[in-house]
C-alpha positions, 0 to 999 in steps of 0.5 A: 298744289291747291294749298296756300302754304308754300312752305308745305308745298315746297317741303312735300315736293322736295323731301322725296328726292333721293340723294346721290352717293357720292356727292356732286361735290366729290364727283367734280373733284374727280372730273377736275384733274387739278383737284385730284388726290395727287394734287392735294398737299394735305393727302400727298404731303411734301417730302421731309429732308434735313439739310445742313445749316453750316453750323456745328454743335458747341458740345458735340462738335457735330453739324446742325441740321434743319428740316426742310419740306420739298414739294413732290412730283404730282401727276394728274390725268384727265382720264374721267373726261376722256371716258366721258367724252368717248362714251358720249361719241360712241352712242351719239357720233351717229344722229338719232333717227326717229321713224314710224312703226305704223302707216301714216295717213296724210295728216299724220305725216304732216304731223310727223314732219312737223315734230321733226321741224321742231327737232331741227329748229332746236338742233336736237343732235347736238342737244343730245350729246350735250345732254349725254355729257351732262347725265354722264357727269352729273347723273341727273339732268332734265329737258324742259320744252316750252312754248315761244310766243309771238307778238300777239301772245300766241304760241309760235315755236316750241323751244327746249332748255337744258336743266341740271345742278352745274347750270343752277337748277335743282331738280325735283321730279314727283312720283306717284305710288306707281313710280310714274312722274306726276309732277316736276318742281324746279328750284333756281336763282335769277340775277337781274342787271344790278346783280341782285339775286331772287330765288324762284321755285316753279312747279309743272303738272300736266296742264299748269305751271305754279311759279313761286318767288322770294318776296321782300321778307324772304318768304316764297309767294305764288306769282299770279295764277297758275298758268297753262304751259300749252301741253297736256303732259308735263313738259319735262323729261327727266334723266337720272343714273346712279353713277358717273361713267367712271365711277367704278374704275375711279380707284384704278385712276388714282392708283395710276396717278399715284404710281406715275407721281412716285416714278416721277419722284424717283426720276427726279432723284436718279435722273441726273447722273450721281457719282461715288468717289473713293479717295481724293479728286484733285481736279474737275472738268467745266460745266459743258466741257466736252471730252471731260477729264477728272484727275485724282490722287492716292488711288482715287476712283470714281463711278457713276451710280446707276439702276441695274434694271429699269422698273419693270414692275412699275411699267407692267402695273401701269399698262394693267391699270390702263387695260382695267380702266377701259375694260371695265368702263366698257369704253374702247381705248381708241388712242393713237398708240393702240389704234396704230398697232392694228394696221390697216388690214384688220378685217370687219369681223375683227373690228366687230369682235373688238367693239362687242363690249362697248356695243353691250354697254350702248345697249344698256344705255339705250334702255334709258335714252330710248324711253326718254327720247320716245317720251320727248317725241310724244310730248313734242307731238303733243305740243304741235298737235294741241297749239300749232297744227290741230289735229284729232286726238284719235289720229295723234294716239295712233301715232307710234314712233320710236327712236333708232341709235346707231353707235359708232363702229369702224368700218373696213371700207376695202373689205365691204366693197370686195364683199359687194362686188362678189355677191354681185358677180363682180359688176359695178355697184356704183354709177360714175356719177356716185363715183364722182360725188364720193371722190375726195379729190373733187371739190365740185362734183356737179361741175365735174360730172357736167364736164365728164359729160361733155368730154364723153359726148365729144368723144362719141361725136369724134368716133362717129364722124371718124368712122364715117370718114 
């Protein structure tokens, strides 16, 4: 970074980046159902048919045909989007909770609360879902943390920003020989109010940020002197995974779309009644006429062409393919058609067994998110302790905080309440006030609880005076 040759700096920081296979352009075509292979006329070609022109060959007397291209049925399904949304919802439906692993003194407790305030200000629960959806789709992203300055130019708040290729960012993490990130570069384009674009290249180290941009001769140049970003750590958390959420089942999804499209073509061909006629038909019924009658001559007969049996093999293959898609992506099939077959009496143990595979996948995802969310907390804590709430480094280093994930799990509440009551000897486990607060028919629990107390007091007074009389 001390080099004055900007081209050398850019080359060294960007050459280490590993490319993705398949490319982002290909995975985006997979993600967008209208760009699937089945929708491409070059891959699923139009059907070539011959139709009569009404003319005959002067030599042979045979009718002359011409070639016509008819579009085929194209059925695409947004399976990739569904798999991604369910994967994110399964892991992040319940908010991630941060908890300290060791006892904290008063200063450390205030520091922890300050970090949680920063997370709340940045709506981190919603940010987590957006981040996970971005990572599962684009396979890389980063969160950039920075200080918002007040009117006097002093740090006042800590903010974050999500960076990703589809948001216009090219991300270049730099790792040392021990695979530890010792720098991070970001290339992006800025468009001003007049529509003019300008290329930027920012480089972050542990304490400084170097900002480069295009000059009039289209050469990168350092803008001013390197600036302190306010942290003593690289203010970027970089995420990367080698596959999209749907990558391993992509061939099955393509096969499903091909089968459904072919089936649609067959329905178009055989869906309307077709007739086989022998002999001469002398009279036809009018269109829409009820109780239609056809007349024929000389022993004419008519029969309807139909399938002797439905294409059961196609239906079975489609069902198997859908099962494979959900099974090998380790994402639960919680569609309406599937869930309605379970009924309302499925035990909690059975539900847990059904969700074993998705929970195992969630644990593998936590390997990535757990490590990065821990680094996120340490980074924000570093910024708070350095600029917003000065606290000795010794106390900061003693703080051990880790994120806790709670993947989604449907529950049989009736069974749980029965188990609680059985373990409590059949005694009530909820107070009357708690019952009022949990009652979905009560619009204002506080007011209802107040009225219930007044009614109970009035009843006690009535019983007391009634006994005295």
